[in-house]
N, C-alpha and C positions, 0 to 999 in steps of 0.2 A: 373234175371230180367235185363232189360236194359232201358236206356233212348231211346227216339224215334230216336235220331241221332246216337245211338250206342256208344256214347262217354263214358258213365258211365256204369259199370257192377256192379251188386249186387248179392251176393250169400247168400242164407239163407236156412233154413230148416223149415218145417211145417208138421203137421199131417192133414191139410186140405188145399190143394193147391188152390181150388176155393175161399174159404173164404179169404185166405191170398192175393191172386191176387186182389180180390175186395178191400181189405184194402189198397193195394198199389195204385190202380187206383183212389180211393176216398181220398187218403191222410189222412186216419183215424188218423195216428199219425203225427201230424203237424210238429213236430220238429225232425222227424227221418231223417236219411241219405237219404232214398228213396224219401221222400217228398221234401226235400231240393233240390235234383238233378233231380226231375221228372222221377224217375225210376219206370215205370209202364207198360213196355212191357214184357210179358213172352216169352222169346226167347229160353229157354231150361229148361228142368226139368228131373229129374231121380226119379224113384220109387225105394226106397231102401227096400228090403225085410229083415225083421228081426226086431230088437229092435230100440227104439229111440236112444239108445247109438250108434248103428251102423250108423244110419242116421246122427247123430251129428258128428261122426268121419269123414264121407265123406264130410260134409259141411266144417269142419275145413281143410281137405285136399285140397279142391277146393279153399278155401280162400287163401291158401298159394301159389297157382299156379300164374305164371306171366300172364299178359294180353294176350299174344300171344297164350299160351296154352289154356286159356279159350275160346278165339275166335275160335280156331281150333275145339275145342270140340263142340261149338255151331254150327259152319258151317257144321260139319259132319251130323247133323240131321236137320238143319234149314238154308240152304244155303242163302236164301233171307232175313233172320232175320225178319220173320213175327211174329206178336203177336200171339202166339199159343193159347191164351185164346179167340180169336175172335170166336163168336158163342156160347160161354159158357153163360148160364143164370146166371149171377152174381147178378141180382136184388133180388134174394131170400135172400141175405145178408143185404139188407137195413133194417134199424131200423124201 
């Protein structure tokens, strides 16, 4: 995830990307890092086949990467840094 101006990058793992994206966009967790820095654009994601442990291992690996490596990874699939969740029906997650 990224802030709209691409200054802040956030790496996380989830078993429901649409729900988690909705939580970022609505700032469900008011005191979280992503809420504090307005990180609510989905600019990159990977589907990890296998177990939760494998997904968590990949998350930890990406978190250790420097900013330039993360930006290059994003730009390989999303050159214009578009919000990839545009068009998703996230309203189904409203309480």
